[in-house]
N, C-alpha and C positions, 0 to 999 in steps of 0.2 A: 518463535515458532514459524515454520513456513509450511504452506500447503500446496500440493500439486494435484491437478486433475488428470486422470488417465481414462482410456476407453472403458475400463472395467470398474471404475469408481474413483477413489481419491485416497491420498494419504497426507498425514501431517507429521512433520518431524518434531518430536517432543524434547529430545535432548541429543546433543552431539559432543563428542570428545575425541581425542586421538586414539582411544582404545575401545570405543563403542558408539553405537547410534541406536536411538529408540524412536520407533514410529508407531502411530495409530493408523490402521488401514481399514477402509470401508470398501467392501466388494458388493456391487449392485446385484440384485436377484438375477439369476440366469447368466451371469458373467463369470469369467475366470481369468487368472493371470496366465502369462506364458509359462510353458514347461521349460524350466531354466536351471542353471547352476551358476555358482560363484567360485572363483579361484582363490579369493583372498578374504572371504568372510564366512562365518557360520551364522545361523539364525535360530532363535527360539521364538516360537509363536504361541501366544496365549489367547485362546478364543474367548471373547467378551460377550458376544451376542450372535445369534443366528445358528444355522447348520450348514456344514460345508463338506465337500468331498476333497480329500487330500490325496495327491499322488506323490509318493516318495520312492524314488528309484524303481518306478514301475509298479509299485504296490499301492492299491487304492484303499482308503479307509474313510470312515465317517467321523466327523468331530462336531461337537456342540459346545455351548458356553460352559466354561470351566475346564475344558480339555486343553492340552498343550502338545506341541510338536517340536522336536529337536531336529535341525537340519545341519549336517556337518558340511565342511568345505567340500566342494565338488559333488555333493548329492544333487540328483535331479529332483525338482520339486515343483508343485503347482497347488493352488487352492482354487476351488470352484464353488460358487454360491448356488446351492441346490434348493434353497428355500424361497419364501416370498417376502422376506425382509432383508435388510442389509446384514451381511456378515461383517462383524467388527472384530479385529484382533490387534493385539500389541505385538510388535516385532522388535526383538532385541538382537542387534547385530554385534558380533565380536570378531576380531581378527586384526588384520594389518591395513585394510583399506575399505572404505564404505561408499565409494562413488557409484553412481548409477551406470557407469560404463563397465563395471565388473559384473555384467549380466551376459551369459551365453544363452541365447534363446534357441531351444531345440524345436519348439513348435509354438506358434503364436496366432491367435485368432484375428489379430489386427494388422498383420503384414509388416511387423517391425523386424 
């Protein structure tokens, strides 16, 4: 398992194979990921802890522990921690490629 720190929190890769990748992602209170899309993978998010605002193709919704979100290839998406504890979610990626360079950032709080 490998862990990476980001300006919004961190993630740990739990499993990798040619046809999927599984991550555990922690988002720090008040932080959010970039508004982004992927051309070669879809994602399924299962919220484990915390409360978050999800933006999916311009539509905002609230999620809490036990909720899940399906993100299709090319969908614009973002998660934002709106609570005072970490948002933790499991991300299951499926598709043909899972590299971090398959991210098109539309908006980013951290200048990436």
